[in-house]
N, C-alpha and C positions, 0 to 999 in steps of 0.2 A: 503494499502500500506506498507507493506517497504521502509527503506534506500533504502536500493541496487536499488531496482528496482525505484525507484524516480531519484537515484545518477545515473541510466543510461540513462534512456529517458532527463533526464534537460542534461548530455553531447552528447549523439547524436544531441538531437533536435538544442542546436548553430549553427550544422553544418550536417544538414541535406538539407540545398537552396545549399547549397555548393555539393556534396554528389549526389543530383537533378543533380547540369551540371556538373558533371562530366560524369554522366551516361547516359548526353545529355537526360532530361526526364524533365519534366515540375514544380515536385512539389513528394514529400517524405513525407512518415509516420513510422514508428518505431512502433509496440508494444510490452511491455516486462511486463508481466503475468497483464493483460487487462488492462496495462496504458497505452492512444495514445498519442506521441508528433507526428504535422504534423508541414512539411513544410513551406504550409499557411491556417490562415484561415478557406475560406471558405470551409472546406471540413470538417464531418462528421464525429465524433470521431466511431460513430455506424456503421457507414457501414464500414472504414478499420475496424472494430471486426467482422461484419461478411466478407471479403473477409478473416481476417486470416483464421479465422473457414475456408471457404470454401479450405485455400490451404493446411492447413494440414493435415484436413479430405482428399485431390486432388492429393496433388505431391508428387510426388516422391523422385523427384532429390531439391537439396538444395538451385539450384537458378533454376529458370522458368522460359521466359520469353510469352507472348500472347500479336500480335496484334489485336487481338478483341477479347473478351472476351470471355473465355468458356463459352457454352451454364447457364451453374445453372449458374453462374453471373450477367448474365445481365440482370436478376432482380435491380441489385446494378447500374449497368450503367444508368438506371434506372432515382435510383436516385439525380446521378452526372453527370450528363450529359457533362463533363469535364475529366471524366475520359474513354478512351474506348483501349489505351496499361497498358500493365500492366508485369512490375516486377517488381517482391517473388524472399528474401533471406533470408533464416533462418538458423540461426546463432545457438548454444547452447552457453548459456558466463557459460563457465568450472568456473570461479574465482568465481562466482557466483550462486552456486550449482547449475549450467547445465541447468539455466533455458531457457527456448526458445524465441529469440526475434527474430523479426521478423518485417524487411526490406519490403520497398512497394515503388515504382518508376512510377509514370504517366507517362502516354503520352499521349497525347484528337488524337477528331481524324480527319483524315487528307484524305480526300477523293482524289484519284488516277486516272487516266488515263491510259486506260492502251491501246493500239493499237492490231488490230489482224488483218491477212489479209483477209476477208470478215469475216461477224457473224459465231461465233464458233460455235451456238445451231447447233447443227443434226439435218440435215432437213429429216422426215419417210414422205416416201410414203404409202399410202394403198390400196393393188391390191389381190382384190376376196379373203376380210379377212386375206391377208400373211401381216406384216410387213417388209421395208427395207431401211435400211439408205442411206440415197442415195450421192453426194458431194456435193457438195458446191458451188453455181450457179454462183460465180461472189466470188472475189479473190480482192473486190474493201477495204479500209482501212472502217475498223469497230474497232469505240471505243464505247470503254463500262467505262463506271463510277462507282466506287469502292471504297460505303464508309461502317461506321458501323467502319472501320479500324482508329488505326493508323501508325506511320509508322515503320517499323518492326527492331527488334534491329538488331545491325548488332555484327559481329562475337569482335570487338575491343570492347565494351560496357560486354555482356558477358562473356569475360574472360579479367573484369575489376570487374564484381560483382563476379563474383568466385571467384577474390583476397582478394577483403573486405572480403567474405563471412569465408574464409582464417582465 
């Protein structure tokens, strides 16, 4: 690890918890040149490295938010039950040889109830070999419990993350 890398991770590690609070996240991590700094001790640095590799390979924007980890990243979420939402910020440290610095902020799972006017599953009728969709038979309140997601990242948080990226 170069002195530049150590200096960057050390400087940001002292502020990760504050930045996470600013972004309304539970925790955060920074990765610089394969060195990881964490805002909470229970997170796994190898998990952060794998997350970083996925983001570098698949993320087209410098700032991206996921309220549910993408399918390819879900095995990572099995490793850490506390990470369901991810805010990823990629920054080039021009003063430090154009190093790629990855900032990652996490949200836990929050189940959410969604009320529908009737069961939203489309009823299907099969008659003499043909399949027809039919209207709902009832519009009584039907509640779906959504799990596996974090609270969505709002516009203000995304704006703040974009400003931090610049």
